[in-house]
C-alpha positions as CSV (number, residue, x, y, z in Angstrom):
1,M,18.5,23.1,-9.4
2,V,15.7,22.2,-11.9
3,G,16.2,18.5,-11.1
4,L,15.8,19.2,-7.4
5,L,12.6,21.1,-8.1
6,L,11.2,18.3,-10.3
7,G,12.1,15.7,-7.7
8,G,10.3,17.7,-5.0
9,V,7.2,17.9,-7.2
10,L,7.4,14.1,-7.9
11,V,7.6,13.4,-4.2
12,L,4.5,15.5,-3.5
13,V,2.5,13.8,-6.3
14,V,3.4,10.3,-5.2
15,G,2.7,11.2,-1.6
16,G,-0.7,12.7,-2.6
17,C,-1.6,9.6,-4.5
18,A,-0.6,7.4,-1.5
19,C,-2.9,9.6,0.7
20,V,-5.8,9.1,-1.8
21,V,-5.4,5.3,-1.6
22,W,-5.0,5.4,2.2
23,A,-8.1,7.6,2.6
24,E,-10.1,5.2,0.5
25,R,-9.2,2.5,2.9
26,G,-10.3,4.5,5.9
27,G,-7.2,6.4,6.9
28,P,-6.9,9.2,9.4
29,R,-8.7,12.5,9.0
30,W,-5.6,14.3,7.6
31,T,-5.2,11.8,4.8
32,R,-8.8,12.5,3.7
33,R,-8.0,16.2,3.6
34,V,-4.9,15.7,1.5
35,A,-6.8,13.3,-0.8
36,T,-9.6,15.9,-1.3
37,V,-7.0,18.5,-2.2
38,M,-5.2,16.1,-4.6
39,L,-8.5,15.2,-6.3
40,A,-9.6,18.8,-6.7
41,A,-6.2,19.7,-8.2
42,S,-6.5,16.8,-10.7
43,K,-9.9,18.1,-11.7
44,L,-8.5,21.5,-12.3
45,V,-5.7,20.1,-14.4
46,R,-8.0,18.0,-16.5
47,R,-10.4,20.9,-17.0
48,S,-7.6,23.3,-18.1
49,E,-6.2,20.7,-20.4
50,K,-9.7,20.1,-22.0
51,N,-10.1,23.9,-22.4
52,R,-6.7,24.2,-23.9
53,R,-7.4,21.5,-26.5
54,R,-10.7,23.1,-27.4
55,S,-9.1,26.5,-27.9
56,L,-6.4,24.9,-30.1
57,N,-9.0,23.1,-32.2
58,R,-10.9,26.4,-32.7
59,S,-7.7,28.3,-33.7
60,T,-6.7,25.6,-36.3
61,S,-10.2,25.4,-37.8
62,D,-10.3,29.2,-38.1
63,S,-7.1,29.4,-40.1
64,D,-8.5,27.1,-42.8
């Protein structure tokens, strides 16, 4: 069951990446929408990862 879920997520990610490439090359309007959503989601993931690293660094330096 977990493998099926991970496979579905992988298909969505690969499809989103393909839409980003296709939209860059002048694809249809729906690919530009999907590409915008994928790029916004990647920004959110990067920002949350950066914030997580910052909070981890603060907690380790506070314990010294």
